[in-house]
DODRENVEX-688137 format. One line per field, with one value per residue (C-alpha): residue number from 0; x, y, z. Coordinates in pm, 1 decimal. Layout:
// residues N
num	NUM / ...
xx	X / ...
yy	Y / ...
zz	Z / ...
END
This chain:
// residues 448
num	0 / 1 / 2 / 3 / 4 / 5 / 6 / 7 / 8 / 9 / 10 / 11 / 12 / 13 / 14 / 15 / 16 / 17 / 18 / 19 / 20 / 21 / 22 / 23 / 24 / 25 / 26 / 27 / 28 / 29 / 30 / 31 / 32 / 33 / 34 / 35 / 36 / 37 / 38 / 39 / 40 / 41 / 42 / 43 / 44 / 45 / 46 / 47 / 48 / 49 / 50 / 51 / 52 / 53 / 54 / 55 / 56 / 57 / 58 / 59 / 60 / 61 / 62 / 63 / 64 / 65 / 66 / 67 / 68 / 69 / 70 / 71 / 72 / 73 / 74 / 75 / 76 / 77 / 78 / 79 / 80 / 81 / 82 / 83 / 84 / 85 / 86 / 87 / 88 / 89 / 90 / 91 / 92 / 93 / 94 / 95 / 96 / 97 / 98 / 99 / 100 / 101 / 102 / 103 / 104 / 105 / 106 / 107 / 108 / 109 / 110 / 111 / 112 / 113 / 114 / 115 / 116 / 117 / 118 / 119 / 120 / 121 / 122 / 123 / 124 / 125 / 126 / 127 / 128 / 129 / 130 / 131 / 132 / 133 / 134 / 135 / 136 / 137 / 138 / 139 / 140 / 141 / 142 / 143 / 144 / 145 / 146 / 147 / 148 / 149 / 150 / 151 / 152 / 153 / 154 / 155 / 156 / 157 / 158 / 159 / 160 / 161 / 162 / 163 / 164 / 165 / 166 / 167 / 168 / 169 / 170 / 171 / 172 / 173 / 174 / 175 / 176 / 177 / 178 / 179 / 180 / 181 / 182 / 183 / 184 / 185 / 186 / 187 / 188 / 189 / 190 / 191 / 192 / 193 / 194 / 195 / 196 / 197 / 198 / 199 / 200 / 201 / 202 / 203 / 204 / 205 / 206 / 207 / 208 / 209 / 210 / 211 / 212 / 213 / 214 / 215 / 216 / 217 / 218 / 219 / 220 / 221 / 222 / 223 / 224 / 225 / 226 / 227 / 228 / 229 / 230 / 231 / 232 / 233 / 234 / 235 / 236 / 237 / 238 / 239 / 240 / 241 / 242 / 243 / 244 / 245 / 246 / 247 / 248 / 249 / 250 / 251 / 252 / 253 / 254 / 255 / 256 / 257 / 258 / 259 / 260 / 261 / 262 / 263 / 264 / 265 / 266 / 267 / 268 / 269 / 270 / 271 / 272 / 273 / 274 / 275 / 276 / 277 / 278 / 279 / 280 / 281 / 282 / 283 / 284 / 285 / 286 / 287 / 288 / 289 / 290 / 291 / 292 / 293 / 294 / 295 / 296 / 297 / 298 / 299 / 300 / 301 / 302 / 303 / 304 / 305 / 306 / 307 / 308 / 309 / 310 / 311 / 312 / 313 / 314 / 315 / 316 / 317 / 318 / 319 / 320 / 321 / 322 / 323 / 324 / 325 / 326 / 327 / 328 / 329 / 330 / 331 / 332 / 333 / 334 / 335 / 336 / 337 / 338 / 339 / 340 / 341 / 342 / 343 / 344 / 345 / 346 / 347 / 348 / 349 / 350 / 351 / 352 / 353 / 354 / 355 / 356 / 357 / 358 / 359 / 360 / 361 / 362 / 363 / 364 / 365 / 366 / 367 / 368 / 369 / 370 / 371 / 372 / 373 / 374 / 375 / 376 / 377 / 378 / 379 / 380 / 381 / 382 / 383 / 384 / 385 / 386 / 387 / 388 / 389 / 390 / 391 / 392 / 393 / 394 / 395 / 396 / 397 / 398 / 399 / 400 / 401 / 402 / 403 / 404 / 405 / 406 / 407 / 408 / 409 / 410 / 411 / 412 / 413 / 414 / 415 / 416 / 417 / 418 / 419 / 420 / 421 / 422 / 423 / 424 / 425 / 426 / 427 / 428 / 429 / 430 / 431 / 432 / 433 / 434 / 435 / 436 / 437 / 438 / 439 / 440 / 441 / 442 / 443 / 444 / 445 / 446 / 447
xx	0.0 / 289.1 / 433.5 / 106.6 / 90.0 / 459.1 / 527.9 / 886.4 / 1043.2 / 1246.0 / 1588.7 / 1496.5 / 1545.9 / 1207.2 / 1135.7 / 1156.2 / 813.7 / 746.3 / 691.0 / 1026.8 / 1230.0 / 1073.8 / 1188.6 / 1553.7 / 1674.3 / 1446.2 / 1590.4 / 1949.3 / 1879.4 / 1691.5 / 1963.1 / 2232.2 / 2061.3 / 2013.4 / 2381.7 / 2463.4 / 2277.6 / 2439.8 / 2790.0 / 2725.6 / 2668.1 / 2990.7 / 3205.6 / 3063.2 / 3277.9 / 3598.6 / 3504.2 / 3432.1 / 3699.5 / 3912.2 / 3649.7 / 3524.6 / 3850.5 / 3923.4 / 3574.5 / 3638.5 / 4018.5 / 4139.1 / 4514.2 / 4742.9 / 4890.6 / 4658.6 / 4828.9 / 4763.0 / 4395.3 / 4363.8 / 4545.2 / 4283.6 / 3990.2 / 4162.6 / 4191.8 / 3815.1 / 3769.2 / 3987.3 / 3798.2 / 3474.5 / 3626.8 / 3679.6 / 3301.4 / 3281.3 / 3367.0 / 3089.9 / 2854.3 / 2968.1 / 2886.8 / 2558.1 / 2403.0 / 2550.2 / 2381.3 / 2052.1 / 2077.5 / 2150.8 / 1881.2 / 1602.5 / 1666.3 / 1889.9 / 1618.3 / 1552.5 / 1921.9 / 1980.1 / 1678.5 / 1801.5 / 2155.2 / 2040.4 / 1834.7 / 2143.9 / 2347.9 / 2080.9 / 2104.9 / 2482.2 / 2458.3 / 2192.4 / 2407.0 / 2707.7 / 2486.5 / 2361.7 / 2677.9 / 2805.3 / 3169.4 / 3457.6 / 3439.2 / 3077.8 / 3080.3 / 3447.4 / 3543.9 / 3180.0 / 3206.2 / 3471.6 / 3303.4 / 2974.1 / 3160.7 / 3321.5 / 2984.5 / 2830.9 / 3119.2 / 3092.5 / 2724.0 / 2807.3 / 3090.7 / 2850.5 / 2608.5 / 2863.8 / 3024.4 / 2702.6 / 2619.7 / 2904.3 / 2854.7 / 2478.0 / 2454.1 / 2728.6 / 2535.2 / 2203.9 / 2332.6 / 2520.4 / 2219.6 / 1978.5 / 2198.1 / 2187.8 / 2489.5 / 2624.5 / 2590.6 / 2684.9 / 3013.8 / 2845.0 / 2552.2 / 2761.2 / 2999.5 / 2721.5 / 2795.7 / 3115.2 / 2945.2 / 2710.2 / 2979.9 / 3186.3 / 2865.2 / 2808.8 / 3148.9 / 3076.7 / 2757.4 / 2945.2 / 3211.6 / 2949.0 / 2776.5 / 3114.2 / 3190.7 / 2851.7 / 2895.6 / 3252.9 / 3188.2 / 2837.1 / 2683.2 / 2921.3 / 3249.1 / 3553.3 / 3485.4 / 3121.0 / 3217.8 / 3455.8 / 3206.9 / 2882.2 / 2853.4 / 3010.9 / 2691.4 / 2480.3 / 2594.6 / 2525.1 / 2172.7 / 2122.2 / 2249.7 / 1994.7 / 1716.5 / 1840.9 / 1833.3 / 1453.3 / 1470.8 / 1695.4 / 1458.9 / 1164.7 / 1358.4 / 1473.2 / 1134.9 / 1005.8 / 1281.1 / 1221.4 / 1400.5 / 1647.9 / 1560.2 / 1886.6 / 1784.8 / 1427.8 / 1563.3 / 1806.7 / 1542.4 / 1314.9 / 1579.0 / 1533.6 / 1901.9 / 1990.3 / 2351.0 / 2263.0 / 2475.4 / 2683.9 / 3057.4 / 3072.7 / 2929.4 / 3163.1 / 3470.0 / 3375.4 / 3498.0 / 3852.1 / 3992.9 / 3718.7 / 3761.8 / 4138.9 / 4083.3 / 3855.0 / 4120.2 / 4400.2 / 4181.6 / 4087.8 / 4421.9 / 4592.5 / 4277.7 / 4117.3 / 4437.8 / 4481.9 / 4114.7 / 4109.6 / 4440.5 / 4329.1 / 3976.2 / 3920.0 / 4271.7 / 4362.6 / 4177.4 / 4385.3 / 4702.7 / 4649.0 / 4611.6 / 4864.8 / 5142.0 / 5088.8 / 4984.7 / 4687.9 / 4399.9 / 4100.7 / 3885.5 / 4135.5 / 4171.6 / 3793.4 / 3750.1 / 4026.0 / 3882.1 / 3531.8 / 3624.4 / 3860.7 / 3603.3 / 3342.1 / 3564.7 / 3638.8 / 3266.3 / 3218.5 / 3499.5 / 3335.3 / 3066.0 / 3314.9 / 3555.9 / 3269.2 / 3130.8 / 3480.3 / 3507.3 / 3191.9 / 3378.1 / 3736.2 / 3699.3 / 3772.9 / 4138.2 / 4287.0 / 4153.7 / 4270.7 / 4616.1 / 4642.8 / 4566.8 / 4817.4 / 5102.7 / 5045.3 / 4981.2 / 5303.6 / 5521.7 / 5348.4 / 5236.3 / 5567.1 / 5637.5 / 5280.3 / 5263.3 / 5618.1 / 5539.2 / 5210.7 / 5375.2 / 5615.3 / 5374.0 / 5267.5 / 5029.0 / 4658.2 / 4626.7 / 4932.2 / 4787.4 / 4457.7 / 4626.6 / 4833.6 / 4532.7 / 4331.6 / 4602.6 / 4602.2 / 4223.6 / 4234.6 / 4468.3 / 4254.8 / 3944.1 / 4078.2 / 3999.8 / 3704.0 / 3482.3 / 3467.3 / 3581.2 / 3224.5 / 3105.5 / 3422.7 / 3361.8 / 2993.3 / 3084.2 / 3304.9 / 3031.7 / 2707.7 / 2380.3 / 2335.8 / 2657.9 / 2712.6 / 2635.2 / 2840.2 / 3117.6 / 3148.2 / 3097.9 / 3294.1 / 3641.4 / 3615.9 / 3525.1 / 3811.5 / 4061.0 / 3923.7 / 3921.7 / 4291.8 / 4423.6 / 4164.5 / 4049.6 / 4403.6 / 4526.7 / 4478.7 / 4618.1 / 4930.0 / 4990.4 / 4957.8 / 5162.5 / 5448.3 / 5426.2 / 5447.7 / 5746.5 / 5914.8 / 5899.4 / 5588.8 / 5740.7 / 5733.6 / 5358.7 / 5400.9 / 5609.0 / 5358.2 / 5081.9 / 5308.2 / 5383.4 / 5013.9 / 4922.4 / 5199.8 / 5055.8 / 4715.9 / 4882.1 / 5006.2 / 4645.7 / 4520.4 / 4784.0 / 4688.7 / 4309.5 / 4055.6 / 3862.8 / 3522.8 / 3353.2 / 3413.6 / 3390.9 / 3103.4 / 2900.0 / 2610.1 / 2616.4 / 2660.1 / 2340.6 / 2151.6 / 2296.6 / 2190.9 / 1821.6 / 1830.5
yy	0.0 / 229.6 / 168.3 / 258.7 / 586.6 / 657.4 / 673.5 / 610.0 / 505.5 / 772.9 / 813.7 / 626.6 / 779.0 / 834.3 / 658.7 / 925.4 / 999.1 / 1016.4 / 1389.1 / 1450.9 / 1220.6 / 1383.0 / 1722.9 / 1648.5 / 1822.8 / 2119.6 / 2147.4 / 2129.4 / 2402.5 / 2617.8 / 2590.2 / 2662.8 / 2971.8 / 3113.9 / 3050.5 / 3234.0 / 3548.4 / 3555.5 / 3512.4 / 3778.7 / 4025.8 / 3917.5 / 3943.6 / 4271.6 / 4437.2 / 4290.0 / 4346.4 / 4718.0 / 4795.5 / 4940.3 / 5213.5 / 5292.5 / 5261.6 / 5632.3 / 5729.1 / 5581.5 / 5604.5 / 5919.2 / 5880.6 / 5942.8 / 5591.6 / 5339.4 / 5047.4 / 5212.1 / 5259.4 / 4897.0 / 4793.5 / 4972.4 / 4817.5 / 4478.8 / 4532.0 / 4587.0 / 4278.2 / 4078.2 / 4210.4 / 4092.6 / 3745.6 / 3764.4 / 3751.8 / 3429.3 / 3197.1 / 3363.1 / 3317.7 / 2956.8 / 2891.1 / 3084.5 / 2961.8 / 2612.3 / 2583.2 / 2708.5 / 2458.5 / 2164.9 / 2254.9 / 2418.7 / 2330.5 / 2380.5 / 2569.5 / 2821.6 / 2890.5 / 2957.0 / 3189.0 / 3397.8 / 3426.3 / 3570.2 / 3837.0 / 3948.6 / 3966.5 / 4186.1 / 4432.4 / 4458.0 / 4525.3 / 4791.9 / 4965.9 / 4983.6 / 5117.3 / 5401.0 / 5489.8 / 5845.2 / 5906.9 / 6018.3 / 6364.6 / 6397.0 / 6248.6 / 6192.0 / 5893.1 / 5777.6 / 5655.4 / 5383.8 / 5290.5 / 5224.9 / 5034.9 / 4816.8 / 4758.7 / 4643.6 / 4405.3 / 4262.3 / 4187.1 / 4026.0 / 3828.3 / 3694.9 / 3590.9 / 3422.6 / 3251.7 / 3063.7 / 3022.0 / 2788.5 / 2523.9 / 2516.3 / 2511.6 / 2246.9 / 2036.2 / 2091.4 / 2005.0 / 1697.3 / 1565.8 / 1621.8 / 1446.6 / 1076.0 / 881.1 / 793.7 / 1155.1 / 1342.3 / 1480.5 / 1605.5 / 1775.7 / 1921.8 / 2077.5 / 2319.5 / 2504.2 / 2631.5 / 2668.5 / 2918.0 / 3064.9 / 3138.4 / 3236.5 / 3508.7 / 3649.3 / 3619.1 / 3821.0 / 4088.3 / 4102.0 / 4098.2 / 4399.8 / 4567.3 / 4498.6 / 4632.1 / 4947.7 / 4993.3 / 4931.7 / 5054.3 / 5271.2 / 5476.8 / 5658.7 / 5586.4 / 5906.2 / 5817.7 / 5472.4 / 5629.6 / 5896.8 / 5702.4 / 5410.9 / 5165.4 / 5185.8 / 5019.6 / 4656.6 / 4678.9 / 4804.4 / 4519.0 / 4275.0 / 4393.2 / 4342.2 / 3997.9 / 3884.6 / 3900.0 / 3636.4 / 3417.3 / 3460.0 / 3337.5 / 3035.2 / 2934.0 / 2971.5 / 2710.5 / 2451.8 / 2107.9 / 2019.4 / 1729.4 / 1376.5 / 1357.0 / 1656.8 / 1534.2 / 1203.3 / 1348.7 / 1598.8 / 1311.8 / 1187.6 / 1498.1 / 1517.7 / 1832.8 / 1829.4 / 1911.5 / 2193.5 / 2256.1 / 2316.3 / 2037.1 / 1792.0 / 1920.6 / 1859.7 / 1492.2 / 1476.9 / 1624.1 / 1425.4 / 1547.1 / 1908.0 / 1899.9 / 1737.7 / 2025.6 / 2278.6 / 2101.0 / 2031.0 / 2399.2 / 2569.1 / 2554.7 / 2539.3 / 2854.9 / 3056.7 / 2942.2 / 3004.4 / 3361.0 / 3438.7 / 3330.9 / 3468.5 / 3753.5 / 3899.8 / 3826.5 / 4124.6 / 4360.9 / 4163.3 / 4203.4 / 4581.6 / 4651.5 / 4404.5 / 4297.7 / 4658.5 / 4569.2 / 4814.9 / 4775.0 / 4677.1 / 4411.5 / 4265.7 / 4249.3 / 4072.6 / 3818.1 / 3749.3 / 3704.0 / 3460.5 / 3255.4 / 3230.4 / 3113.2 / 2821.2 / 2763.1 / 2731.2 / 2482.7 / 2265.6 / 2217.2 / 1959.7 / 1782.2 / 1730.0 / 1662.9 / 1390.9 / 1244.9 / 1217.5 / 1002.2 / 755.6 / 753.9 / 897.1 / 1230.9 / 1177.1 / 1147.5 / 1493.7 / 1648.4 / 1492.5 / 1615.5 / 1969.4 / 1936.6 / 1810.0 / 2048.7 / 2343.2 / 2277.8 / 2258.6 / 2501.1 / 2801.1 / 2991.5 / 2937.1 / 3030.3 / 3351.9 / 3452.0 / 3409.5 / 3590.2 / 3886.1 / 3931.8 / 3880.2 / 4175.9 / 3983.0 / 3962.4 / 3616.5 / 3491.5 / 3617.8 / 3446.7 / 3113.6 / 3114.7 / 3200.0 / 2922.2 / 2667.5 / 2784.8 / 2753.7 / 2406.3 / 2298.6 / 2460.0 / 2279.1 / 1960.0 / 2124.2 / 2353.2 / 2100.3 / 1852.4 / 2020.6 / 2086.6 / 1726.8 / 1588.9 / 1799.5 / 1706.3 / 1337.3 / 1366.8 / 1450.8 / 1294.6 / 1476.4 / 1629.0 / 1828.7 / 1838.4 / 2204.1 / 2332.2 / 2080.5 / 2188.3 / 2560.7 / 2657.8 / 2505.1 / 2602.5 / 2961.3 / 2987.1 / 2867.7 / 3092.9 / 3393.2 / 3345.9 / 3245.5 / 3322.4 / 3654.9 / 3780.6 / 3675.5 / 4017.1 / 4203.0 / 3984.6 / 4005.1 / 4384.4 / 4429.4 / 4219.9 / 4412.3 / 4741.3 / 4603.7 / 4518.8 / 4139.1 / 4033.3 / 3695.4 / 3595.3 / 3567.1 / 3299.4 / 3088.1 / 3146.9 / 2995.4 / 2703.3 / 2626.4 / 2628.2 / 2397.2 / 2158.7 / 2137.6 / 2051.4 / 1790.7 / 1608.9 / 1595.7 / 1461.9 / 1186.6 / 1054.0 / 1104.5 / 839.7 / 879.0 / 1003.4 / 859.0 / 516.0 / 617.6 / 866.0 / 941.1 / 1019.4 / 667.1 / 512.1 / 686.2 / 538.7 / 189.3 / 183.1 / 190.4 / -63.1
zz	0.0 / 78.1 / -264.2 / -429.6 / -237.0 / -302.0 / 75.0 / 179.1 / 501.9 / 685.6 / 530.6 / 214.9 / -127.2 / -281.9 / -606.7 / -874.8 / -1011.1 / -1382.0 / -1345.0 / -1178.6 / -1405.8 / -1708.6 / -1588.1 / -1506.0 / -1820.6 / -1751.3 / -1400.4 / -1528.0 / -1783.5 / -1532.2 / -1271.4 / -1529.2 / -1672.1 / -1326.0 / -1266.8 / -1592.7 / -1487.1 / -1146.6 / -1284.3 / -1547.7 / -1265.0 / -1099.0 / -1413.2 / -1537.0 / -1271.1 / -1412.5 / -1777.3 / -1727.0 / -1466.7 / -1747.6 / -1786.0 / -1436.9 / -1237.1 / -1287.9 / -1169.0 / -823.6 / -793.9 / -975.1 / -1033.2 / -1327.8 / -1336.9 / -1512.9 / -1335.6 / -997.3 / -1087.4 / -1191.9 / -874.7 / -664.2 / -851.7 / -832.0 / -457.5 / -431.4 / -650.4 / -408.5 / -103.6 / -263.8 / -264.7 / 111.2 / 150.9 / -45.4 / 248.0 / 449.5 / 154.1 / 113.2 / 479.6 / 490.1 / 164.3 / 204.8 / 544.0 / 399.7 / 112.8 / 344.3 / 598.5 / 397.4 / 33.1 / -270.2 / -456.7 / -176.6 / -131.0 / -502.1 / -517.8 / -224.8 / -363.1 / -695.1 / -515.5 / -326.8 / -647.7 / -807.0 / -518.7 / -558.6 / -932.6 / -885.8 / -624.8 / -861.5 / -1142.0 / -921.6 / -725.3 / -792.5 / -881.6 / -659.8 / -813.6 / -693.8 / -342.3 / -261.9 / -49.2 / -30.4 / -390.9 / -338.2 / -8.4 / -190.2 / -460.9 / -196.4 / -26.2 / -354.0 / -419.2 / -68.9 / -130.2 / -462.7 / -304.5 / -42.4 / -316.5 / -544.1 / -245.3 / -192.6 / -559.9 / -651.5 / -384.8 / -407.0 / -786.2 / -809.0 / -559.8 / -737.7 / -1084.6 / -959.3 / -767.6 / -1056.3 / -1314.2 / -1395.5 / -1273.0 / -1617.9 / -1741.2 / -1423.4 / -1557.0 / -1873.5 / -1702.0 / -1420.0 / -1672.2 / -1762.4 / -1440.4 / -1603.8 / -1942.3 / -1781.7 / -1559.1 / -1870.2 / -2049.1 / -1791.0 / -1873.6 / -2247.2 / -2211.8 / -2017.6 / -2289.6 / -2567.0 / -2414.2 / -2386.8 / -2754.3 / -2865.5 / -2659.4 / -2785.4 / -3153.4 / -3221.6 / -2951.5 / -2737.9 / -2781.1 / -2564.5 / -2370.0 / -2308.9 / -2181.8 / -1931.3 / -1827.2 / -1779.5 / -2024.6 / -1780.7 / -1570.9 / -1841.7 / -1785.9 / -1413.0 / -1477.7 / -1725.5 / -1462.6 / -1209.1 / -1464.5 / -1572.5 / -1211.2 / -1229.7 / -1505.1 / -1289.0 / -995.5 / -1205.2 / -1331.1 / -985.6 / -822.9 / -1068.1 / -1017.5 / -866.2 / -543.4 / -569.2 / -456.1 / -257.7 / -45.5 / 0.0 / 125.6 / 379.2 / 492.8 / 588.5 / 833.8 / 1049.4 / 1149.0 / 1342.9 / 1220.1 / 860.7 / 720.0 / 1033.4 / 1066.2 / 1324.7 / 1073.0 / 801.9 / 1019.4 / 1034.8 / 672.9 / 696.9 / 404.4 / 171.4 / 289.2 / 230.2 / -109.1 / -211.2 / -105.8 / -292.2 / -593.2 / -620.3 / -548.2 / -886.3 / -1093.3 / -958.3 / -994.6 / -1355.5 / -1433.4 / -1301.6 / -1469.1 / -1816.2 / -1792.9 / -1547.7 / -1545.1 / -1906.9 / -2055.5 / -1842.5 / -1914.8 / -2289.1 / -2248.7 / -1975.7 / -2069.5 / -2432.6 / -2517.5 / -2733.9 / -2754.9 / -2525.1 / -2821.3 / -2938.4 / -2589.4 / -2547.3 / -2881.7 / -2809.6 / -2465.7 / -2607.1 / -2886.0 / -2669.8 / -2391.2 / -2641.0 / -2740.1 / -2371.1 / -2296.6 / -2582.7 / -2443.7 / -2103.1 / -2193.6 / -2422.6 / -2133.7 / -1891.3 / -2117.4 / -2154.4 / -1774.5 / -1774.4 / -1996.5 / -1865.0 / -1513.5 / -1343.7 / -1241.0 / -1592.6 / -1681.4 / -1354.0 / -1386.9 / -1746.8 / -1629.3 / -1344.8 / -1565.0 / -1856.2 / -1624.5 / -1434.2 / -1744.2 / -1981.3 / -1771.3 / -1770.9 / -2145.3 / -2243.3 / -2040.1 / -2138.0 / -2507.7 / -2463.9 / -2289.9 / -2583.3 / -2871.8 / -3082.4 / -3307.3 / -3226.4 / -3379.8 / -3192.6 / -2863.7 / -2939.6 / -3023.5 / -2703.7 / -2490.1 / -2653.3 / -2570.0 / -2208.3 / -2183.0 / -2339.5 / -2058.9 / -1787.5 / -1917.9 / -1760.5 / -1426.8 / -1491.7 / -1669.7 / -1381.4 / -1059.7 / -944.1 / -982.1 / -821.0 / -510.5 / -494.5 / -516.6 / -206.5 / 48.2 / 178.7 / 109.3 / 456.2 / 427.3 / 50.5 / -29.0 / 264.5 / 198.3 / -164.3 / -105.4 / 206.8 / 147.2 / -219.1 / -128.7 / 120.5 / -139.8 / -412.7 / -177.0 / -102.0 / -444.0 / -714.8 / -573.1 / -523.9 / -870.3 / -1032.6 / -734.7 / -708.5 / -1084.2 / -1094.6 / -775.8 / -917.0 / -1246.2 / -1058.0 / -869.2 / -1201.5 / -1168.0 / -1356.7 / -1447.5 / -1079.4 / -1115.3 / -1383.1 / -1144.3 / -865.5 / -1081.3 / -1170.9 / -805.4 / -713.3 / -1002.2 / -898.1 / -544.7 / -695.1 / -917.8 / -606.6 / -481.0 / -814.9 / -811.7 / -467.9 / -461.1 / -558.1 / -882.0 / -763.4 / -1070.4 / -917.5 / -548.0 / -556.6 / -241.6 / -474.3 / -616.2 / -271.5 / -155.3 / -449.4 / -393.5 / -29.3 / -123.0 / -403.7
END
């Protein structure tokens, strides 16, 4: 009788209904598009920093202006561990869907604040203070977004396609950056002059971001909750989403930190920082650097499901090890060649090679982390140690690079990336392949 009424014993995974199973793809798409909008808001800051840095930090030295905006960017990352804890706890206690909905509302508020903030010339020191406040709000939001969306996508996907579906987190993450760059290209080429972009045009993408957040809110309010969360919720455990519970999994936590270290630094170098690197070091024009970044990121996004699908066939470790080995040996040569190139096509080719290498990490890192933790601590386990590592290494990437350039030793940054990737390589070599030792699959097996 219980089977007919679809009633489950406490702690038992519910049998997926026809309605839910028929909407898995819809849920993956909905979660991914919401992720795209949120990451667009986050990256719009970096894409347009070349134009608004002087409005908040009026100095004669362009590198000093970029250093200040990079500092605010890094401070925004410091809020990410708090966001990872707060939204991870909400996701593990109340639901993945509710947590993702709340995070996108917070991101919208941050974007709207940047769009409306007056310049330093108008209100003095209040301007950079408001800019910092907006970035802190956005950092809090994105800090929670990664862990919860990674958990949601991994739990919604079928076991034999989990790498493929989870890779769409980075497709949409990169897609957010592509939209920001596309808007920048349109404004640069067709709508506004260079002077207008510096004066007020940089506000447009932040206003668009606030509006797009309404779309993400609608999509997320109509998502299905995951079966994994519904099952662990029925157990009624008070330890769900707590730090105490998280510390019961020290090996998994340390694996997330080591897994993320080199990958996040490489990712932010070749995506977020690269546009500034092409202008400030390679001495390309802002328009050329934007175009190169846009096209290379498009190819980067296309690579994610290809690598994710490959991981479903051969495992996660081979891709991670490939990134670790190639990143260790190729980072210094690639960035050195790139810094000395004067050809747009040469710069594009080198950047594409770098992004091809990084895809071994980006395409599968989310699913690997989700496969390390049980359902009652999964969102917090993925989000908090990841956010801490990104705050220290990913968020500081631009600042460290620009500081070393100002000091006259830019090449030290290349070796710094190499060292971090090598540390991650050691983790990849000694960790188990989560495709074959997945907590997600173990939860399913226990109820068969």
